[in-house]
C-alpha positions as a Markdown table, in Angstrom:
| # | Residue | x | y | z |
|---|---|---|---|---|
| 1 | Unk | -17.8 | -18.2 | 18.8 |
| 2 | Unk | -18.8 | -15.0 | 20.0 |
| 3 | Unk | -16.1 | -15.1 | 22.2 |
| 4 | Unk | -13.2 | -15.5 | 20.0 |
| 5 | Unk | -14.5 | -13.3 | 17.7 |
| 6 | Unk | -15.2 | -10.8 | 20.8 |
| 7 | Unk | -11.1 | -11.4 | 21.8 |
| 8 | Unk | -10.6 | -10.9 | 17.8 |
| 9 | Unk | -12.2 | -7.8 | 17.6 |
| 10 | Unk | -10.2 | -6.9 | 20.9 |
| 11 | Unk | -6.6 | -7.9 | 19.8 |
| 12 | Unk | -7.2 | -5.9 | 16.3 |
| 13 | Unk | -8.1 | -3.1 | 18.4 |
| 14 | Unk | -4.8 | -2.7 | 20.8 |
| 15 | Unk | -2.8 | -3.1 | 17.8 |
| 16 | Unk | -4.3 | -0.7 | 16.7 |
| 17 | Unk | -3.5 | 1.6 | 19.7 |
| 18 | Unk | -0.3 | 0.8 | 19.8 |
| 19 | Unk | 0.1 | 2.0 | 16.1 |
| 20 | Unk | -1.0 | 5.4 | 17.3 |
| 21 | Unk | 1.0 | 5.5 | 20.0 |
| 22 | Unk | 4.1 | 4.6 | 18.5 |
| 23 | Unk | 4.0 | 6.8 | 15.3 |
| 24 | Unk | 2.9 | 9.9 | 16.9 |
| 25 | Unk | 5.4 | 8.6 | 19.4 |
| 26 | Unk | 8.2 | 8.7 | 17.2 |
| 27 | Unk | 7.5 | 12.1 | 15.7 |
| 28 | Unk | 7.2 | 14.0 | 19.0 |
| 29 | Unk | 10.4 | 12.2 | 20.0 |
| 30 | Unk | 11.8 | 13.1 | 17.1 |
| 31 | Unk | 11.6 | 16.8 | 17.1 |
| 32 | Unk | 12.4 | 16.9 | 21.1 |
| 33 | Unk | 15.9 | 15.1 | 19.9 |
| 34 | Unk | 16.4 | 17.7 | 16.8 |
| 35 | Unk | 14.8 | 20.8 | 17.8 |
| 36 | Unk | 17.1 | 23.3 | 18.9 |
| 37 | Unk | 15.0 | 24.6 | 21.6 |
| 38 | Unk | 15.1 | 21.3 | 23.7 |
| 39 | Unk | 17.5 | 18.5 | 23.3 |
| 40 | Unk | 19.4 | 20.1 | 20.5 |
| 41 | Unk | 21.3 | 17.8 | 18.2 |
| 42 | Unk | 20.2 | 19.3 | 15.1 |
| 43 | Unk | 21.8 | 16.8 | 12.5 |
| 44 | Unk | 19.0 | 15.3 | 11.0 |
| 45 | Unk | 20.8 | 13.4 | 9.0 |
| 46 | Unk | 22.9 | 11.7 | 11.6 |
| 47 | Unk | 19.4 | 11.1 | 13.2 |
| 48 | Unk | 18.1 | 8.8 | 10.4 |
| 49 | Unk | 21.8 | 6.9 | 9.8 |
| 50 | Unk | 21.2 | 5.8 | 13.3 |
| 51 | Unk | 17.9 | 4.9 | 13.0 |
| 52 | Unk | 18.8 | 2.8 | 9.1 |
| 53 | Unk | 22.6 | 1.5 | 11.1 |
| 54 | Unk | 20.3 | -0.2 | 14.4 |
| 55 | Unk | 17.5 | -1.5 | 12.2 |
| 56 | Unk | 19.4 | -2.8 | 9.8 |
| 57 | Unk | 21.1 | -4.8 | 12.5 |
| 58 | Unk | 18.4 | -5.9 | 14.0 |
| 59 | Unk | 16.4 | -7.2 | 10.8 |
| 60 | Unk | 20.4 | -9.5 | 10.5 |
| 61 | Unk | 19.8 | -10.9 | 13.9 |
| 62 | Unk | 16.5 | -11.5 | 13.6 |
| 63 | Unk | 17.1 | -13.3 | 9.9 |
| 64 | Unk | 20.9 | -14.7 | 9.7 |
| 65 | Unk | 21.5 | -15.2 | 13.5 |
| 66 | Unk | 18.0 | -16.2 | 15.2 |
| 67 | Unk | 16.5 | -17.0 | 11.6 |
| 68 | Unk | 13.5 | -16.0 | 12.6 |
| 69 | Unk | 12.4 | -14.9 | 9.4 |
| 70 | Unk | 13.3 | -16.7 | 6.2 |
| 71 | Unk | 15.0 | -14.0 | 4.1 |
| 72 | Unk | 13.3 | -14.1 | 0.0 |
| 73 | Unk | 15.1 | -15.1 | -2.8 |
| 74 | Unk | 17.0 | -11.4 | -3.7 |
| 75 | Unk | 19.1 | -11.6 | -7.2 |
| 76 | Unk | 21.3 | -9.4 | -8.4 |
| 77 | Unk | 19.5 | -8.1 | -10.7 |
| 78 | Unk | 16.4 | -7.2 | -8.0 |
| 79 | Unk | 18.6 | -5.7 | -6.1 |
| 80 | Unk | 20.2 | -3.1 | -8.7 |
| 81 | Unk | 16.9 | -2.2 | -10.1 |
| 82 | Unk | 14.7 | -1.9 | -7.4 |
| 83 | Unk | 16.1 | -2.0 | -3.9 |
| 84 | Unk | 18.0 | 0.5 | -4.7 |
| 85 | Unk | 16.6 | 3.0 | -6.1 |
| 86 | Unk | 14.2 | 2.9 | -3.6 |
| 87 | Unk | 16.7 | 3.0 | -0.3 |
| 88 | Unk | 17.4 | 6.1 | -2.5 |
| 89 | Unk | 13.9 | 7.7 | -2.3 |
| 90 | Unk | 13.2 | 6.4 | 1.0 |
| 91 | Unk | 16.9 | 7.5 | 2.4 |
| 92 | Unk | 15.3 | 11.0 | 0.5 |
| 93 | Unk | 11.4 | 10.8 | 2.3 |
| 94 | Unk | 13.3 | 10.5 | 5.6 |
| 95 | Unk | 16.1 | 13.0 | 5.2 |
| 96 | Unk | 14.1 | 15.8 | 3.9 |
| 97 | Unk | 11.1 | 15.0 | 6.9 |
| 98 | Unk | 13.8 | 14.6 | 9.7 |
| 99 | Unk | 15.3 | 18.2 | 8.8 |
| 100 | Unk | 11.3 | 19.7 | 8.6 |
| 101 | Unk | 11.7 | 19.4 | 12.3 |
| 102 | Unk | 14.0 | 22.4 | 12.5 |
| 103 | Unk | 12.1 | 24.7 | 11.1 |
| 104 | Unk | 8.7 | 23.7 | 11.6 |
| 105 | Unk | 5.9 | 22.2 | 13.9 |
| 106 | Unk | 4.9 | 19.2 | 14.5 |
| 107 | Unk | 0.9 | 20.3 | 13.9 |
| 108 | Unk | 2.1 | 22.0 | 10.9 |
| 109 | Unk | 3.7 | 18.9 | 9.4 |
| 110 | Unk | 1.0 | 17.1 | 9.8 |
| 111 | Unk | -1.6 | 19.4 | 8.1 |
| 112 | Unk | 0.9 | 19.4 | 5.2 |
| 113 | Unk | 1.2 | 15.5 | 5.0 |
| 114 | Unk | -2.4 | 15.5 | 3.9 |
| 115 | Unk | -0.5 | 16.9 | 0.3 |
| 116 | Unk | 0.4 | 12.9 | 0.6 |
| 117 | Unk | -2.7 | 12.0 | -2.1 |
| 118 | Unk | -1.8 | 14.2 | -3.7 |
| 119 | Unk | 1.7 | 13.3 | -4.0 |
| 120 | Unk | 0.8 | 10.1 | -4.9 |
| 121 | Unk | -1.7 | 10.5 | -7.6 |
| 122 | Unk | 0.6 | 12.9 | -9.5 |
| 123 | Unk | 3.9 | 10.0 | -9.1 |
| 124 | Unk | 1.2 | 7.2 | -10.0 |
| 125 | Unk | 0.3 | 9.4 | -13.5 |
| 126 | Unk | 4.0 | 10.3 | -14.0 |
| 127 | Unk | 4.5 | 6.3 | -13.8 |
| 128 | Unk | 1.9 | 5.1 | -15.7 |
| 129 | Unk | 0.4 | 3.3 | -12.4 |
| 130 | Unk | -2.9 | 5.8 | -12.5 |
| 131 | Unk | -4.9 | 7.8 | -14.7 |
| 132 | Unk | -5.8 | 10.9 | -14.6 |
| 133 | Unk | -9.4 | 11.5 | -13.2 |
| 134 | Unk | -11.9 | 14.0 | -12.8 |
| 135 | Unk | -13.3 | 13.2 | -9.8 |
| 136 | Unk | -10.0 | 12.5 | -8.0 |
| 137 | Unk | -8.4 | 16.0 | -9.5 |
| 138 | Unk | -11.3 | 18.1 | -8.3 |
| 139 | Unk | -10.5 | 16.3 | -4.5 |
| 140 | Unk | -7.2 | 16.8 | -5.5 |
| 141 | Unk | -7.4 | 20.1 | -6.2 |
| 142 | Unk | -10.4 | 20.9 | -2.7 |
| 143 | Unk | -6.5 | 19.1 | -0.8 |
| 144 | Unk | -4.4 | 21.7 | -2.6 |
| 145 | Unk | -6.7 | 24.4 | -1.8 |
| 146 | Unk | -7.3 | 23.4 | 2.3 |
| 147 | Unk | -3.3 | 23.4 | 2.5 |
| 148 | Unk | -3.2 | 26.7 | 1.3 |
| 149 | Unk | -5.3 | 28.1 | 3.4 |
| 150 | Unk | -3.8 | 26.3 | 6.6 |
| 151 | Unk | -0.5 | 27.4 | 5.3 |
| 152 | Unk | -1.7 | 31.2 | 4.8 |
| 153 | Unk | -2.3 | 30.9 | 9.0 |
| 154 | Unk | 0.3 | 29.4 | 9.8 |
| 155 | Unk | 1.6 | 32.6 | 12.7 |
| 156 | Unk | 5.3 | 30.4 | 12.5 |
| 157 | Unk | 5.4 | 29.7 | 8.5 |
| 158 | Unk | 8.9 | 28.9 | 7.9 |
| 159 | Unk | 10.1 | 28.7 | 3.8 |
| 160 | Unk | 12.6 | 25.9 | 4.3 |
| 161 | Unk | 11.0 | 24.2 | 6.6 |
| 162 | Unk | 7.4 | 24.0 | 4.3 |
| 163 | Unk | 10.0 | 23.0 | 1.1 |
| 164 | Unk | 12.0 | 20.1 | 3.3 |
| 165 | Unk | 8.4 | 18.6 | 4.2 |
| 166 | Unk | 7.0 | 19.0 | 0.8 |
| 167 | Unk | 9.6 | 17.5 | -0.9 |
| 168 | Unk | 9.9 | 14.5 | 1.4 |
| 169 | Unk | 5.9 | 14.2 | 0.6 |
| 170 | Unk | 6.8 | 14.1 | -2.5 |
| 171 | Unk | 10.0 | 11.4 | -2.2 |
| 172 | Unk | 7.6 | 9.0 | 0.2 |
| 173 | Unk | 4.9 | 9.2 | -2.8 |
| 174 | Unk | 7.8 | 8.3 | -5.1 |
| 175 | Unk | 8.5 | 5.2 | -3.2 |
| 176 | Unk | 5.4 | 3.9 | -3.1 |
| 177 | Unk | 4.4 | 4.0 | -6.6 |
| 178 | Unk | 7.9 | 2.7 | -7.2 |
| 179 | Unk | 7.3 | 0.0 | -4.8 |
| 180 | Unk | 4.4 | -0.9 | -6.3 |
| 181 | Unk | 5.6 | -0.4 | -10.3 |
| 182 | Unk | 9.0 | -2.9 | -9.4 |
| 183 | Unk | 8.7 | -4.8 | -7.0 |
| 184 | Unk | 4.9 | -6.5 | -7.6 |
| 185 | Unk | 6.5 | -6.2 | -11.0 |
| 186 | Unk | 8.8 | -8.7 | -10.3 |
| 187 | Unk | 7.0 | -10.6 | -8.0 |
| 188 | Unk | 8.5 | -9.5 | -4.5 |
| 189 | Unk | 6.4 | -9.0 | -1.1 |
| 190 | Unk | 8.5 | -8.2 | 1.7 |
| 191 | Unk | 7.1 | -7.7 | 5.1 |
| 192 | Unk | 8.5 | -4.8 | 8.0 |
| 193 | Unk | 11.8 | -7.2 | 8.8 |
| 194 | Unk | 13.1 | -8.6 | 5.1 |
| 195 | Unk | 12.0 | -4.9 | 4.2 |
| 196 | Unk | 14.6 | -3.5 | 6.5 |
| 197 | Unk | 17.3 | -6.3 | 5.8 |
| 198 | Unk | 17.5 | -5.0 | 2.6 |
| 199 | Unk | 16.9 | -1.5 | 2.7 |
| 200 | Unk | 17.8 | -0.5 | 6.0 |
| 201 | Unk | 22.0 | -0.6 | 4.4 |
| 202 | Unk | 21.6 | 0.5 | 1.0 |
| 203 | Unk | 19.5 | 4.1 | 2.7 |
| 204 | Unk | 22.4 | 4.3 | 5.1 |
| 205 | Unk | 24.7 | 4.1 | 1.8 |
| 206 | Unk | 22.3 | 6.6 | 0.7 |
| 207 | Unk | 22.4 | 9.0 | 3.4 |
| 208 | Unk | 26.0 | 9.0 | 3.7 |
| 209 | Unk | 26.7 | 11.2 | 0.7 |
| 210 | Unk | 24.6 | 14.5 | 2.0 |
| 211 | Unk | 26.1 | 13.7 | 5.9 |
| 212 | Unk | 29.3 | 13.6 | 4.4 |
| 213 | Unk | 29.0 | 17.1 | 3.4 |
| 214 | Unk | 26.5 | 18.6 | 5.3 |
| 215 | Unk | 26.8 | 17.8 | 8.4 |
| 216 | Unk | 30.0 | 15.9 | 9.4 |
| 217 | Unk | 31.5 | 19.6 | 9.7 |
| 218 | Unk | 29.3 | 20.6 | 12.2 |
| 219 | Unk | 30.1 | 17.5 | 14.4 |
| 220 | Unk | 33.8 | 18.4 | 13.8 |
| 221 | Unk | 33.2 | 21.8 | 14.7 |
| 222 | Unk | 29.9 | 21.6 | 17.5 |
| 223 | Unk | 30.8 | 20.2 | 20.5 |
| 224 | Unk | 27.7 | 18.3 | 20.2 |
| 225 | Unk | 27.4 | 15.0 | 23.5 |
| 226 | Unk | 26.1 | 12.3 | 22.2 |
| 227 | Unk | 24.3 | 10.4 | 25.0 |
| 228 | Unk | 23.4 | 6.8 | 23.8 |
| 229 | Unk | 20.0 | 6.1 | 25.7 |
| 230 | Unk | 18.2 | 8.8 | 24.2 |
| 231 | Unk | 19.6 | 7.6 | 20.9 |
| 232 | Unk | 19.2 | 4.3 | 21.7 |
| 233 | Unk | 15.6 | 4.2 | 23.3 |
| 234 | Unk | 14.9 | 6.9 | 19.8 |
| 235 | Unk | 16.0 | 4.1 | 17.2 |
| 236 | Unk | 13.7 | 1.2 | 19.5 |
| 237 | Unk | 10.7 | 3.2 | 18.7 |
| 238 | Unk | 11.2 | 3.6 | 15.5 |
| 239 | Unk | 12.1 | -0.1 | 15.1 |
| 240 | Unk | 9.0 | -0.9 | 17.0 |
| 241 | Unk | 7.0 | 1.3 | 15.3 |
| 242 | Unk | 7.6 | -1.3 | 12.0 |
| 243 | Unk | 6.9 | -3.6 | 13.8 |
| 244 | Unk | 3.4 | -3.1 | 15.3 |
| 245 | Unk | 2.7 | -2.3 | 11.3 |
| 246 | Unk | 3.1 | -5.8 | 10.8 |
| 247 | Unk | 0.8 | -6.7 | 13.1 |
| 248 | Unk | -1.5 | -4.6 | 11.9 |
| 249 | Unk | -1.2 | -5.5 | 8.7 |
| 250 | Unk | -2.4 | -9.0 | 9.5 |
| 251 | Unk | -6.1 | -7.5 | 12.0 |
| 252 | Unk | -7.6 | -4.6 | 9.8 |
| 253 | Unk | -8.6 | -3.3 | 5.9 |
| 254 | Unk | -7.4 | -0.4 | 4.3 |
| 255 | Unk | -10.6 | 1.3 | 5.7 |
| 256 | Unk | -10.0 | 1.0 | 8.7 |
| 257 | Unk | -6.4 | 1.9 | 8.6 |
| 258 | Unk | -7.1 | 5.3 | 7.2 |
| 259 | Unk | -9.7 | 6.0 | 10.1 |
| 260 | Unk | -7.0 | 5.2 | 12.4 |
| 261 | Unk | -4.9 | 7.9 | 10.2 |
| 262 | Unk | -7.2 | 10.8 | 10.4 |
| 263 | Unk | -7.1 | 10.0 | 14.2 |
| 264 | Unk | -3.5 | 9.4 | 14.4 |
| 265 | Unk | -3.3 | 12.8 | 12.9 |
| 266 | Unk | -5.7 | 14.9 | 15.1 |
| 267 | Unk | -4.4 | 13.5 | 18.1 |
| 268 | Unk | -0.8 | 14.3 | 16.9 |
| 269 | Unk | -1.6 | 17.7 | 16.0 |
| 270 | Unk | -3.8 | 18.4 | 19.7 |
| 271 | Unk | -0.2 | 16.7 | 21.8 |
| 272 | Unk | 2.3 | 18.8 | 20.0 |
| 273 | Unk | 0.4 | 21.8 | 21.0 |
| 274 | Unk | 0.5 | 20.8 | 24.5 |
| 275 | Unk | 4.7 | 19.3 | 24.4 |
| 276 | Unk | 5.5 | 22.7 | 22.5 |
| 277 | Unk | 3.9 | 25.4 | 23.1 |
| 278 | Unk | 5.7 | 27.6 | 20.7 |
| 279 | Unk | 3.4 | 25.5 | 17.5 |
| 280 | Unk | 0.7 | 27.7 | 18.1 |
| 281 | Unk | -2.4 | 26.6 | 16.0 |
| 282 | Unk | -5.0 | 29.8 | 14.8 |
| 283 | Unk | -8.6 | 29.3 | 13.1 |
| 284 | Unk | -7.3 | 29.2 | 9.7 |
| 285 | Unk | -5.1 | 26.2 | 10.6 |
| 286 | Unk | -7.9 | 24.6 | 11.7 |
| 287 | Unk | -10.3 | 25.4 | 8.8 |
| 288 | Unk | -7.2 | 24.9 | 5.6 |
| 289 | Unk | -6.9 | 21.6 | 7.6 |
| 290 | Unk | -10.8 | 20.3 | 7.7 |
| 291 | Unk | -10.8 | 21.5 | 4.1 |
| 292 | Unk | -7.9 | 19.6 | 3.4 |
| 293 | Unk | -9.4 | 16.1 | 5.2 |
| 294 | Unk | -12.6 | 16.9 | 3.4 |
| 295 | Unk | -10.6 | 16.2 | 0.7 |
| 296 | Unk | -8.6 | 13.1 | 1.9 |
| 297 | Unk | -11.8 | 11.7 | 3.0 |
| 298 | Unk | -13.2 | 12.0 | -0.1 |
| 299 | Unk | -10.5 | 10.5 | -2.1 |
| 300 | Unk | -10.5 | 7.9 | 0.3 |
| 301 | Unk | -13.4 | 6.2 | -0.3 |
| 302 | Unk | -13.3 | 7.0 | -4.6 |
| 303 | Unk | -9.9 | 4.8 | -4.1 |
| 304 | Unk | -11.6 | 1.8 | -1.8 |
| 305 | Unk | -15.1 | 1.8 | -3.7 |
| 306 | Unk | -12.3 | 1.5 | -7.3 |
| 307 | Unk | -10.4 | -1.4 | -4.7 |
| 308 | Unk | -13.6 | -3.1 | -3.9 |
| 309 | Unk | -15.2 | -2.9 | -7.4 |
| 310 | Unk | -12.3 | -4.8 | -9.3 |
| 311 | Unk | -11.6 | -7.5 | -6.1 |
| 312 | Unk | -13.7 | -10.3 | -5.1 |
| 313 | Unk | -15.2 | -10.1 | -1.7 |
| 314 | Unk | -13.7 | -12.6 | 0.7 |
| 315 | Unk | -16.3 | -14.7 | 3.1 |
| 316 | Unk | -16.6 | -13.7 | 6.7 |
| 317 | Unk | -15.7 | -15.7 | 9.5 |
| 318 | Unk | -19.7 | -16.5 | 10.6 |
| 319 | Unk | -20.0 | -17.0 | 7.0 |
| 320 | Unk | -17.1 | -19.7 | 6.5 |
| 321 | Unk | -18.5 | -21.3 | 9.5 |
| 322 | Unk | -22.0 | -21.2 | 8.3 |
| 323 | Unk | -21.0 | -22.7 | 4.9 |
| 324 | Unk | -18.7 | -25.5 | 6.4 |
| 325 | Unk | -21.7 | -26.4 | 8.8 |
| 326 | Unk | -23.9 | -26.6 | 5.3 |
| 327 | Unk | -21.5 | -28.3 | 3.1 |
| 328 | Unk | -20.9 | -30.8 | 6.5 |
| 329 | Unk | -24.6 | -31.5 | 7.1 |
| 330 | Unk | -25.4 | -32.0 | 2.9 |
| 331 | Unk | -22.0 | -34.6 | 3.0 |
| 332 | Unk | -24.3 | -36.9 | 6.2 |
| 333 | Unk | -27.5 | -36.7 | 3.8 |
| 334 | Unk | -29.2 | -33.4 | 6.0 |
| 335 | Unk | -30.7 | -30.7 | 4.7 |
| 336 | Unk | -29.7 | -27.6 | 6.6 |
| 337 | Unk | -32.1 | -26.4 | 8.7 |
| 338 | Unk | -33.2 | -22.2 | 7.7 |
| 339 | Unk | -33.2 | -19.4 | 10.3 |
| 340 | Unk | -29.5 | -19.8 | 10.9 |
| 341 | Unk | -28.5 | -15.5 | 10.8 |
| 342 | Unk | -25.0 | -14.6 | 12.1 |
| 343 | Unk | -23.7 | -11.1 | 12.6 |
| 344 | Unk | -20.8 | -10.4 | 10.3 |
| 345 | Unk | -20.0 | -6.5 | 10.7 |
| 346 | Unk | -17.3 | -6.4 | 12.1 |
| 347 | Unk | -16.3 | -9.5 | 9.7 |
| 348 | Unk | -13.9 | -7.4 | 8.1 |
| 349 | Unk | -11.9 | -6.7 | 10.8 |
| 350 | Unk | -11.6 | -10.8 | 11.4 |
| 351 | Unk | -11.0 | -12.0 | 7.9 |
| 352 | Unk | -8.5 | -8.9 | 6.0 |
| 353 | Unk | -5.6 | -11.4 | 6.2 |
| 354 | Unk | -3.7 | -8.1 | 4.7 |
| 355 | Unk | -4.0 | -4.4 | 3.1 |
| 356 | Unk | -4.3 | -3.7 | -0.1 |
| 357 | Unk | -2.5 | -1.4 | -1.7 |
| 358 | Unk | -4.4 | 1.8 | -1.0 |
| 359 | Unk | -3.7 | 0.2 | 2.3 |
| 360 | Unk | -0.1 | -0.3 | 2.1 |
| 361 | Unk | 0.5 | 3.6 | 0.9 |
| 362 | Unk | -1.4 | 4.4 | 4.0 |
| 363 | Unk | 0.3 | 2.9 | 6.7 |
| 364 | Unk | 4.3 | 3.6 | 4.0 |
| 365 | Unk | 2.7 | 7.4 | 4.8 |
| 366 | Unk | 3.4 | 7.0 | 8.2 |
| 367 | Unk | 5.8 | 4.6 | 8.8 |
| 368 | Unk | 8.9 | 6.2 | 10.3 |
| 369 | Unk | 12.2 | 4.5 | 10.6 |
């Protein structure tokens, strides 16, 4: 049994490592492709549409051709009232987020992403899914102060890039809240494959409108060379990130995912300064981000504690084994022997079959397709 538990833990941490590497890799790859200083493809909407088209095509193959995943029961009413608005904000968040790469560094973008809990909290209050609380408000204030300090210490501060990134954060927050309000209200559950199958094509259509106005004239005027393998590998990495999230969801809980997310942010900030020398980090950047991170950690603790207070604690694997053994002994007319204790310190990593909404929110904030 110990060998089985150890094998499960090893697989869990391998999946977490894959998720962290892919999430970091997609962000750095997008920056490299879009930046005028490197690959020089300054068309973020076009790049996002490539991701959406490729992801939707692969999802179509998996569901309709190879039938690896079964489609969900989708009516026209659910599609119009749920999928369409979610797709609109999903497309907006990707468009704004990718556009920010043209103006500000990856390190500063990761620091601004500390505002995600603030944006999610505000959108949840506006949509009526959460209540204004003093303790959470103080955490949000701490996060905001930290981000302001970090922005003040940014050497290459750019107002356009900052505005785009903040708009992308709020669009993503609204998408997460709408997903909870609309899809869960309809009792509809979408895994990454079915999500891409329904949402990616709709997002592609939404993106075509700003693309026609903002980028199509530039594509016609400028001589941009299209490298198939660059864009194919870039879209493939984005798709692999979504599938890695599917693997991680089945093996971790909200706490583990949040710790992995914070670790990924620090790794990404450090890597970006090495890969992109222009990404200079100042002492004030670090101080501001550390302050914001303290607020994020405190917010995570409050929300996870709320979830634990409202949900029954599932039996751990060792507990279930012990319980089954006792029931079997009782059914045989024998009393169980005392003194049997099994270590279940790592049980949450083994038995959690799905993420709570808090965990899904953390995942959503790191998903890039």
